[in-house]
N, C-alpha and C positions, 0 to 999 in steps of 0.2 A: 694600382693595389696590385692586379696581375703582373705586373713588371715587376714589382717588388716579391712576387712569390708568397704573397700572407694567403694565409691558407683559412682565418677565421671572418672574412668578410659575409660570410651568411650564418654568423652563429645567432643563436636564440639571444634576444636583447634581457639583461638581468635586471631586475627590478631592485632598485640601493637598497629597499627597505627588507628585502627577503632574509637576510641573514639575522634580522633585528627583529623578526615577525614574534618569535615566542618571549624577546624580553617584552616586546609592546604588549602583548596580551595578556602579562603577569602583570605589568604597572595597569593596564586596563583595569584588569579585575582588582586590583588593589584600590581602586578607586580613583585614580589619575586620569581625568578624562579630556583637560585639555591640550589642546594640538600645540600651541606654542609650548608649556612648560614641556611635554614629551619630547619636543624638538630640542630645547636646551640640553634634557637629560642624556638625549641622543648623541648630543655634539662631545658631549663629556666624554660617552664611550666609543668616539673615533666617526661619528657618523658624517659624512660630508657632502650629504644632502640637503636640499631647501627645506624650507617651513612649509611650502606648498605641497612637497610630498608628504610631509606627516600629516598636515590638514587634511589632505585627501582621503588619507586613509581614515583617519577619526570620523569623518564624516560618511564613509561607506559603513565604519562598525555602528554609528548612531542609528543609521537607515535599517541596518538587518538587525537590531535588536528591537528598534519601533515596531517595524514588522512581524517579528516573534510575540512581540505584546499584544500586537493587535488580533493575530492569530488564537492567540491563548484565550483573549475577553471574548470572542467571537463564539458564540453558543454552536457547536456544529447539529448538522441535520442528524435524524435516525439513521437515514443511510449511511452517512459520513462516519458515525458511531459503529455501526456495524463492519464498515470495511476496515476501521483501525485496530477492532477487536479483533478480526479473523485474519490478517495479514500477518507477516513474518515481521519481528520486529526490524530485523535488520535493513527491511524496504521501509521504515519510517523517519521522516526527517525529524530536526531535535524537538521542534513544535507539536509535531503529532505525538512523539516518545512522551513528552508530558501530558499531552492531553488524555493517551491512553492511562499514563499513572494517575492521574486526577479522577478519570472516571472509573479505575479500578478501586479507588480509595474512598470515593464516595458514594457509587452505586455498586455494592460487591452481589447484589442478585444479576447484574451483567455477566460478572467474571461466572458465576456458576452456570448462567445459560448457555456460556462459551462452553464449559465444560461437559455441560450434558449434551451439546450438539457434536462435539469431538467423540463424547463417548458413541453416539448413535452410529456415527463414519465408521469409527474403529470396528463397532461391532457388525457392520455389515462386510467389512471387507475381512473379517476373521469369520466370518458365518456363525456367529456364537450365538443361534439363536435361544438359548438358555438363559441368556441375559437380557432377553426384550421385556419378560415382565417386571424384574425389579426396575429397569429404565423408565418403564411407562409409569411406577407409582414414585420413584423422583420427578420424573418432569412433570407430572399432574401439579406438584408443590413449586413450581419453579415461573420463569417469565415464559417459558415454552410451551402452556399448559395448551393454547390451541391446537399447536402441533401434536402433543403426546393424544388430543381428543379425536385427533383425525386418523393416529396409528392406531388407536383403539378400535375405532371403527371399521378399518380395514385391517385389523390384526390377522386375521386370516392369510391374505394376501401379502402382508407384509413378512410373517414368519415362511411365505413360501418363497419370495424374493429371496430373504436370506438363506434357508437349505438349498433351492433349487437350481440346477446347474442351467437351466432354461432362461431366455432373454426374451424381451420382447422389441429388443434392438433393432434387429432386422426389420420387423413390422414399422418402427417409429421411423427408421431410415426411408422406406420407399414411400412413405407418406410424405416427408419433407422433400424427396425428391419430386413426387405428384406435385406439392404447392409451389416448388420452385418453378416448373415447367407451366404451369397456371398463369405465374405470376408472368412469365416473358412473354404472353401471350395476352396479357392484360384482361385475363379473367375470361376472356371470348371463346376460349378452344371447347368445342364437342368431345361428345366421348371417342367419337371416330376420331379426330386430330390428335388428341391427346393419346390413344392407342398407337397412331402412327408414330407418334414423335416419341413415346417410351419405348415401342419395340425396335425403331429405328437406332435407338441408341444404344442398344444391346450389345 
């Protein structure tokens, strides 16, 4: 090969079905699911591959559709539904997208709850404290009523969190750091050793 100065010896192998895949998809969607029949029709279109190649494609297609059907019939957990309802649609698979559409059509109160949660996040980001009371009233009549009840009980603190520039992030960060050091010592560190490690790490 080198002697003949050929430059294509390392080229990527191309599947003989590649150029026929759009046509095969159309035939499959039209109801033709028999590998031998698809192969005969492909031969008319100039396909020179074997029946085995087409048969393997139909087998993979059937397995893929079966997996999608099983995923659709499987009832997702509450945690899974929350994840599917809150992540971006562009990150979902086909089966997950169909599940989300079915949930939205069958349980509109979940859609409302998602919108209310999004409104709360937007209110915090915009520091729009004036929207808190109307938001609480709407949330009390939704699936997030328990969260609304907690916000109501600590309404003054929530308003302060929205309007105040101060944050307890520094305090929480130091607590997390202290817990990490204690875990590294398997919880056996006394106050003098903890102090030495924390001050020494400064």
